[in-house]
N, C-alpha and C positions, 0 to 999 in steps of 0.2 A: 714431345717428339711425335713423329708421324707413326701411324699404324701401318706396319709393313705386312704384306700378304705373301707369305712363303718366299719363293725365289725372286720376288720383285726387287728386293734390296740390292742384289748384285746385278740384275739384268736390266732394270729400267732406270734410265737417267733422263731427267726432263730436258727438253731442248733449251729452256731458259737457263737452267743450271750450267749446261755445257757452254752456252754463249757467254755467261758471266765468267767462267773459268778462262775462256779464250781471251776475253778482254783483259782480265787480270794478267794473264801470261804476256800479252802484248805490252801492257803498261810496264810490267817488270822488266822486259827486255829493253824497252826504251829508257827506263830509269837506271838500269844497271850502270851505264857509263857515267851518269851524273853522280851516282853514289860513290863510284870509284874516284871520280874527279874530286869530290868533296873530301874524301878520306885522304887523298894525296895532298890537298891544300893544308890539312891539319888545323883548321880553325875550330875553335871551341865556341865561338860566338855564332848566333843564329843568323846565318846569311840568307839571302832570298832563296838560294838554291836549297839550303837545308830546310827552310820552311816549305818549299815546294815538295821536297822529298818526303817530309813528314805528312804533309797534306795528302800526297799520293799514297803513302803507307796507310793512313787512316781511311782513305777512299778504298784502297784494296781490301782492308779489313771489313769495311761496310759492304762492299760488293760481295765478298765471300759470305758474310752473314746473310745478306739478302738472297744470294744464290742458294744457300742451304735452306732458308725458309721456303723459297719457291720449290726446291726439290722435295722437301717434306710435304708441302701442300700438294704437289703433283702426285707423289706416291700415295698420299691419302685419297686423292681423287681416283686414282687407278684402282686402289683396293675397294673403295666404295662402288665404283662402276662394276667391278667384277662380282661383288656380292649381289648387286641389283640384277645383273644379267643372269646369275645363277638362280636367284629367286624367281625371276620372270620365266626362265626356262622351265623350272619346276612347276610354276603356276600354269604355264601353257600346257605342259604334259598332263597335269591333273585335269585341266579343263577338257583336253582332247579325250582323255580316258572317260570322263563323265559324259561327253557328247557321244562317244561310241556306245557306252552302256545305255544311254537313253535311246539311241537309234535302234539297238537290239530290242529294247522294250517295245518301241513303236512297231517294229517288224513283227514281234510276237503278238501284239494287239491286232495288227492287220491280218495275221494268219489265223487268228481265233484261238491261239494257245493260252491267252490270258483274257479274262473278262473283268471289266471294271465294276460291274454291278451284279447283283444276285438275280437280275431279271430272268435269266434263262432258268435258274434253279427254281425260282418262284413259279414260273409258267409250267415247268415240268411237274411240280408238285400239284398245281391246279389241274393239270391234265389228268394226273393219276386220281385225284379226288373226283373229278367229273366222270372219269371212266368207271370208278367204283360206284358212283351214284347211278350212272346209266345201267350198270349191271344189276344193281338192286332194283331199279325201276323196271327193267326188263323182266326180272324174275317175278316181281309183284304183278306186272301186267299179264304174264303168262298164267300165273295162278288165278288171277281174277277172270281171265278169259276161259280157263278150264271150268271155274265155278259157274260162269255165265252159261257155257255150253251145257253143263250138267243141269242147270236150272231151266234152260230153254228146252232141253230134251224132256225133262220132267213135265214142264208146262205143256209141251206138245202132246205128250202121252195123256195128260189130264184133259186137254181139249178134245183129243180123239175119243177118249172114254166118255166124255160128256156128250159129244156128238152122237156116238153110238147109243148112249142111254136115251137121248132125245128121240132118236129114230125108233128105238124099242118102245118108248112111251107113246109115240105117235101111232105106231102100228097097233099097240094094245088099246088105245083109246080112240081109234078111228071111228067107230060107229057110236060112240057114246056122246050124246048131246048134253046130257046132264052129268054133273059131277058124281063121283063115286061116294062122296060123303053125303 
């Protein structure tokens, strides 16, 4: 039998099945007088009219069987079509939802709320390390500069003391042509 989908059994009738029923009804209306005529004659032998009536009855039975098969086939097709339409509708809704989610993700990327790589974090870490290195280097340079200034001041004092000592020795040995020893 055909797979019926809910209220389809009572609501949907195929056009082919309806046409078959209409043909059968027309044939029955045309044959009714012949059947009555044969019954009135009372013959038991198979007359040509009886054979025609039997052929028409078997044709009617065959048309009804074909109509039922076509109706079942039509109802099966309608059920299949409805299930495909509902699947495609759900599939389209899911795809639209995914597209909306991806568009929101792209918008977040464009706005900078999401980063794809750790490049920014890596660069921030490098900047912090470099800043720390610069601070250490500055402190070292300041200490070395202070040490240099102290050494320079000490050297300048030593130079000044030696210059004064030379002047004192010159003044003390100004008239001596020969050495003291």
